[in-house]
C-alpha distance (Angstrom), angle and dihedral (degrees) to the residues before:
residue distance angle dihedral
X1 . . .
X2 3.79 . .
X3 3.80 113.1 .
X4 3.83 106.1 169.9
X5 3.81 127.8 45.6
X6 3.80 111.1 -171.1
X7 3.82 117.7 -156.0
X8 3.83 117.2 -141.2
X9 3.83 126.0 176.1
X10 3.81 111.6 -115.1
X11 3.81 90.2 -129.9
X12 3.82 95.1 56.4
X13 3.79 102.0 81.8
X14 3.80 95.8 170.3
X15 3.80 89.8 52.5
X16 3.81 89.8 50.2
X17 3.81 90.8 53.6
X18 3.81 91.6 49.7
X19 3.80 91.3 46.2
X20 3.80 90.9 53.7
X21 3.82 88.7 53.5
X22 3.80 92.5 48.7
X23 3.81 130.5 92.8
X24 3.80 92.8 -108.7
X25 3.78 109.5 129.6
X26 3.82 92.5 -140.6
X27 3.81 135.9 12.7
X28 3.81 120.7 -141.4
X29 3.79 109.3 -156.7
X30 3.78 105.6 -157.2
X31 3.78 124.1 -142.0
X32 3.81 93.4 163.9
X33 3.81 127.4 61.0
X34 3.81 98.4 5.2
X35 3.82 94.7 53.1
X36 3.82 121.2 74.1
X37 3.81 116.0 -127.6
X38 3.80 91.8 -113.9
X39 3.82 90.2 54.4
X40 3.82 99.0 49.1
X41 3.80 96.7 95.9
X42 3.79 93.9 42.1
X43 3.81 90.4 49.9
X44 3.81 91.5 53.3
X45 3.80 93.0 47.2
X46 3.81 93.4 54.0
X47 3.78 97.8 38.5
X48 3.82 97.4 95.2
X49 3.79 90.7 53.6
X50 3.79 91.6 50.4
X51 3.79 94.7 49.4
X52 3.78 100.5 41.8
X53 3.80 115.9 -178.8
X54 3.80 97.9 -33.5
X55 3.82 103.8 97.0
X56 3.81 101.1 135.4
X57 3.81 96.3 93.5
X58 3.80 97.4 34.8
X59 3.79 129.3 110.4
X60 3.78 122.0 -179.2
X61 3.78 117.8 -141.8
X62 3.78 103.9 -151.2
X63 3.78 126.5 -164.1
X64 3.79 117.8 -84.2
X65 3.79 125.3 -85.5
X66 3.82 94.0 -104.2
X67 3.79 93.0 55.3
X68 3.83 125.4 89.8
X69 3.82 90.7 -125.4
X70 3.81 109.4 64.3
X71 3.80 97.9 86.8
X72 3.81 92.8 51.8
X73 3.81 89.1 46.9
X74 3.80 91.3 55.1
X75 3.80 92.8 46.6
X76 3.80 88.2 54.1
X77 3.80 91.0 50.2
X78 3.81 90.8 51.1
X79 3.80 92.5 47.7
X80 3.80 93.1 48.6
X81 3.80 94.4 43.0
X82 3.80 100.2 -114.2
X83 3.80 108.4 149.5
X84 3.81 101.0 -179.1
X85 3.80 118.6 80.4
X86 3.81 130.0 -176.0
X87 3.81 113.6 -156.7
X88 3.83 113.2 -154.9
X89 3.80 125.1 -145.5
X90 3.80 92.5 14.6
X91 3.79 107.1 -172.1
X92 3.79 109.7 159.7
X93 3.77 143.1 26.8
X94 3.80 89.2 -127.9
X95 3.81 92.6 60.6
X96 3.79 92.5 48.5
X97 3.80 90.9 48.6
X98 3.80 91.5 50.2
X99 3.80 91.0 51.8
X100 3.81 90.4 49.5
X101 3.82 91.1 49.4
X102 3.79 89.8 52.1
X103 3.80 89.9 52.1
X104 3.82 91.6 49.1
X105 3.79 91.2 50.9
X106 3.79 92.0 51.0
X107 3.80 100.1 39.0
X108 3.79 139.6 22.8
X109 3.77 90.7 -147.1
X110 3.79 122.5 99.7
X111 3.81 117.3 -118.8
X112 3.77 129.0 -155.3
X113 3.81 109.3 -126.3
X114 3.81 123.8 -156.1
X115 3.83 112.9 -175.5
X116 3.79 113.2 -152.6
X117 3.81 110.0 -140.9
X118 3.81 109.5 -152.0
X119 3.81 110.0 139.3
X120 3.79 136.2 66.8
X121 3.79 90.0 -110.6
X122 3.79 90.7 51.0
X123 3.80 91.2 51.7
X124 3.81 90.2 48.7
X125 3.82 92.0 53.6
X126 3.81 97.7 36.2
X127 3.80 96.0 124.9
X128 3.80 93.8 46.9
X129 3.81 90.0 50.3
X130 3.80 90.9 48.3
X131 3.82 90.8 52.7
X132 3.82 96.1 39.8
X133 3.80 98.6 102.0
X134 3.80 138.7 0.0
X135 3.82 89.1 -120.6
X136 3.81 90.6 67.9
X137 3.82 104.1 100.9
X138 3.79 101.6 170.7
X139 3.79 142.9 -17.1
X140 3.80 130.2 -117.8
X141 3.79 130.1 -153.1
X142 3.82 126.0 -135.2
X143 3.78 112.6 -166.4
X144 3.82 99.3 179.2
X145 3.80 96.8 64.2
X146 3.80 89.7 35.6
X147 3.81 92.8 56.1
X148 3.80 89.0 47.7
X149 3.79 91.2 50.2
X150 3.80 96.9 50.3
X151 3.81 95.2 34.5
X152 3.80 98.6 -121.3
X153 3.80 128.4 143.4
X154 3.79 117.7 -120.2
X155 3.80 112.5 -124.6
X156 3.79 135.1 -167.5
X157 3.80 92.0 -109.3
X158 3.80 94.4 50.0
X159 3.80 92.5 -143.5
X160 3.81 90.6 139.2
X161 3.83 87.9 64.9
X162 3.81 96.4 50.2
X163 3.80 96.3 98.3
X164 3.81 95.2 48.0
X165 3.79 94.0 44.1
X166 3.79 93.1 47.4
X167 3.80 92.8 47.4
X168 3.80 92.7 51.9
X169 3.81 91.6 50.0
X170 3.80 93.0 45.9
X171 3.80 96.3 46.0
X172 3.79 91.8 45.5
X173 3.77 89.6 56.3
X174 3.81 92.9 44.0
X175 3.81 89.8 52.2
X176 3.80 92.8 49.0
X177 3.81 95.2 -115.2
X178 3.77 129.4 142.6
X179 3.81 116.7 -91.2
X180 3.83 111.0 -71.8
X181 3.80 127.6 -112.8
X182 3.80 116.9 -108.6
X183 3.80 125.6 -129.7
X184 3.80 127.3 -89.1
X185 3.80 124.3 -93.8
X186 3.79 110.4 -136.1
X187 3.84 105.9 -167.4
X188 3.81 100.2 91.7
X189 3.81 93.4 -175.8
X190 3.79 96.3 51.8
X191 3.81 105.8 83.6
X192 3.80 92.6 165.3
X193 3.79 89.8 52.2
X194 3.80 91.6 50.7
X195 3.79 91.3 51.1
X196 3.80 90.5 48.8
X197 3.81 90.8 50.2
X198 3.81 92.4 49.7
X199 3.80 93.4 47.7
X200 3.81 92.0 46.1
X201 3.81 90.2 53.5
X202 3.80 91.4 44.1
X203 3.80 91.7 52.1
X204 3.81 89.9 51.4
X205 3.81 92.1 51.0
X206 3.81 108.2 -90.9
X207 3.80 116.2 137.0
X208 3.82 99.0 -170.2
X209 3.79 143.3 25.4
X210 3.79 139.7 -147.1
X211 3.80 113.0 -123.7
X212 3.79 135.5 -169.0
X213 3.81 104.1 -157.1
X214 3.82 134.8 43.2
X215 3.82 89.7 -126.4
X216 3.79 88.0 70.0
X217 3.82 95.4 55.7
X218 3.81 101.3 84.3
X219 3.80 94.2 45.7
X220 3.80 93.1 50.0
X221 3.81 93.6 44.2
X222 3.79 93.3 47.5
X223 3.81 96.1 47.1
X224 3.80 93.0 47.8
X225 3.81 91.8 49.0
X226 3.82 123.2 80.6
X227 3.79 114.8 -113.5
X228 3.78 122.1 -122.4
X229 3.80 88.6 -107.9
X230 3.82 91.8 52.5
X231 3.81 90.2 51.0
X232 3.80 92.7 47.5
X233 3.80 91.6 47.9
X234 3.81 90.2 49.5
X235 3.81 91.2 50.5
X236 3.81 91.0 51.4
X237 3.78 92.6 46.9
X238 3.80 92.0 50.4
X239 3.79 92.1 48.2
X240 3.81 94.4 48.3
X241 3.80 93.3 45.1
X242 3.80 93.7 48.3
X243 3.80 90.7 49.6
X244 3.81 89.2 52.6
X245 3.80 92.2 44.1
X246 3.81 90.9 54.4
X247 3.80 86.9 57.1
X248 3.80 91.3 51.5
X249 3.81 99.4 -98.5
X250 3.83 119.4 120.9
X251 3.80 97.6 168.4
X252 3.80 116.0 61.1
X253 3.76 140.5 159.5
X254 3.80 111.8 -117.8
X255 3.80 124.9 170.1
X256 3.81 91.0 -15.5
X257 3.80 92.2 -53.0
X258 3.77 132.3 108.8
X259 3.80 106.5 -120.5
X260 3.78 121.4 -163.3
X261 3.80 135.8 149.2
X262 3.84 98.0 -62.9
X263 3.83 92.1 53.5
X264 3.81 90.1 44.1
X265 3.82 91.8 51.1
X266 3.81 90.8 48.4
X267 3.80 90.7 53.8
X268 3.82 91.3 47.3
X269 3.79 90.0 51.5
X270 3.81 91.2 51.7
X271 3.80 89.8 54.5
X272 3.81 91.0 57.5
X273 3.83 90.8 63.7
X274 3.78 115.2 125.2
X275 3.80 121.8 -171.5
X276 3.82 112.4 -131.2
X277 3.79 119.0 -112.0
X278 3.80 118.9 -144.1
X279 3.77 115.5 -137.7
């Protein structure tokens, strides 16, 4: 399970190399916001050289559907052999489907699509976007553009993002997708704030987070990974519950808690966790 998605500008080749050597579970090479319009073509031309042979962990964030750049971005991805695409400012199922049709026309290979929800319209049509195409594996949430779109002020608590975050998690589950990716945290000097942001997202139902600096990797990875104690507690709970179940009891008291099938299933799910390995 991927926990950390590290953004790197497509024009910063040294940063890309360092990112590929880092403990980030996935690398998002960005052709959108971090690349000036006059540098888009140059960034695409030099992308293969920057990436080298290591494409397994790479996603390419293309430019949005309303820009004149997204088709060229996808053609570059196909040529290089990148098969994971993040689509920014996703706002409709129709746009996602059109992008997927373009990919099918240009390549026989399947691509993993991750729509980035970051506008009010995108939030409104989250479920439709999630169900738009079988290539859509998961959604991601972008709070910076979203806050700009709705005119809210971002706070330390993040309460103004609760509705959007919750909707993305809920609609992802309803559509049968993988757990979505939570938004970035921009204050690089506020470690406590980053931890709070990760835990808030985790409590809502996110299992991963986009990040913008290597210093954020370990914190995000650690907080999205079960501790040894949590795994041991889950193993004990499963064992005790299964012993009771074999005797015909599916509702037991364990460590001052009422344990029934939902709690048992949650513990079983925790035990299936596998930490990613970076090649």
